N, C-alpha and C positions, 0 to 999 in steps of 0.2 A: 504493500500500500504506500502510495506517495504521500508526502506531507501536505502538499497543495497541488491541485490540478486546475488548469485554466479552461473554462468552457468558452469555445469559440462558435459553436454551432447554434444558430438561433432556436432550433427546435429543442436542443438539449437544455438551453437556457430557460426556455419556457417550461420544460418538464421539471427542472430543479426548483423553480419559483413557486410551484404549487405547494401550499402550506403543509399538506400531509406528506408529500414526497420529500420535502425538505426535512421534515421530522424523521422520516424513515432513513434518510441519508445520515442524519446525526446518530441515530440508533445503530446503524450498520458500520460504525467505526469498529465495532466488534461483530464477528459473524453471527448471523441469526437466520431463522427460517420464517416463513409466513406465519406459522402457528405461534412461535414465540413473540414475533413482532405484533401480531394481532392483540395479544394479551397486554402488551406494553402500551400500545397507542389507542386501544379501545375501539378497534375496527374489525369487521368480519374478515376471516381469513381470505375469503374469495376476493374481497376488495383490496386487501394488502397484496395479494398475488397480482392483481391487475396493475397496481402501482409499481410493483417490483419489475414486472415485464417491461413497462414503459421506461423505467430507469435503466434497465439492462440494455434495452434497444439503443439507448443513447450513450452507452459506455460509462454510466455513472455508478453502476454496481456490477459485480462479477460473481460468477459461481465459484464457491470454494470447494464444496463437496456435495454429493448426493447420498442420502441415507434411506435405506429400505426399511419400511415399517409395515409389515404384512404385504398387502397389495398396493400400498401407497409409497411413492418415492418422494421424499422430502428434500427440497433443494435448499441448501444453506448458502446464503449470499453475504457479500461484504462490499462496502463502498470502495471504489477504486482510489479514493484519497480521503485523508482526514478532514480536509477543508477544500472548498471550491471558491473560485473567483470567476466572475463573468467578464470576459474581455469585451471591450468596445467593438471588436470585430463582429460580435453577435448582432450589433446594430450598425452595420457597415455604412448604410446610407446616411445615417445621422450622427455618426461618431464625431466627437469634437476634434478640431484640428487647430493646433497652436498658431499655424500660419495665417488663419483667417482673422485673428484679432491679436496681433503681437504686442500687447500691452502688458509688460512684466509686472505692473502694479495692480492688475485686475485679477479678481478671484476666478473669473471665467477662463482667463489664459492659464492660470495655475492648474485649474481643473482639467483643461485640455492637455497640459503637459503630463499630469498624473495619469490621465487616460491613455496617453501614448506610451507611458512607462509600463502600464499593465499590459497593453497590447504587445509591445516589443518583448517584455519578459515572458509573456505567455508563449509567444512563438519560439523563443530561445529554450524555455523549459521543455516544451513539447518535443522539440528537435533533440534536446539532450537526452530525454528519456528514451526516445527511439534509438539513439546512438549509444545508449548506456554510458553517457559521459556526464560530467558536472559542468555547470555554467560558472565561469569566473566572474563574480560580482563582489561589490563592497558597498555597504550602506552605513549611515549614521543616523541616529535618532535621539533627540534630546529636547530640552526646554530652556528658554531664557526668559527672564522677567525684566521688561523694560520699565524704567521709571517714567518715561514720557514718550510721546510720538517723535520728538526730536531725536531722542536716543535711538529709537527704532530706525529712523531714517539714516542716522549716522552709522549704525551697525550694518545696514544694508549696503551702504556705499563702501564701507571698509571691507565687507565680505566680498563684494563684487571685485574690488581692486585686488584682494588677496588671491581669489580663485583665478582671475584673469592672468595674474603673474605666474601662478603655479602651472596653469595650462601652457603658457608661453614657454616655461622652462622645460617641460617634458614633451610637448608636442613636436613630432618630427615628421614632417610631410614627406621626406625622402626616404624614410626607413623602409628598406626592402623586407617584405614579409611582416611588416608591422600590422597591427589590427586596431581599427578605430573603436573607441569607447564613448558612450554618451554620458554626460555629466548632468545630473539634476540636483539643484540646490533649492530648497523651498523654505520659506518662513511664513507661517500663518498662525492666527490666534489658536490657542489650545482649546480643545473641546472637552469639557469635564463630563465623566459618565453620569447618567441619570441615577436616581436612587435605586431604581429597579435593577439596572445593570450592576451597580455596586453591591447590592444584596446578593445577586446571583454569583458574583465573584467570591463572596465570602463563604458561600455554601460548598 
């Protein structure tokens, strides 16, 4: 089972967004049959089987084993990943494009950059899984508390200058066999978890 899988197919995205199927995907982090799942989610076994067939059709769950119980064959399924992310590719006609509104100070532009990041990483991860290789990436995540809007603006200016200088130091246009890498640096207000999310994290 993969840690994260990226859904690019629109039909698969639609299937995963159904509330019951989403619940079944969460339950199937550990293998289970329609019978065991029916008891957990409070749904008839036949209906659970219907949802499992749809999820299997789109590659979101997979068969782990088959168990014979008398004249009945019980299929034990498992999600193909612990978590799923829907790529903007699933909405290809309307996916955001940073080039359409290149305003680095707008939330819309940052969202478009983030969408492109998910799309590109999704393609890289999918290819890496097929080739049985790892994707060379690096990321940072943290928080900074600004005393004022002026400090935030000064921080952005200094960060831009520093990153530009760092890129200039290491970028080699003539490097034979070199590989280009995309750099994404983002600053946005922190979103605090709701009380419901906080209580779920404590359980």
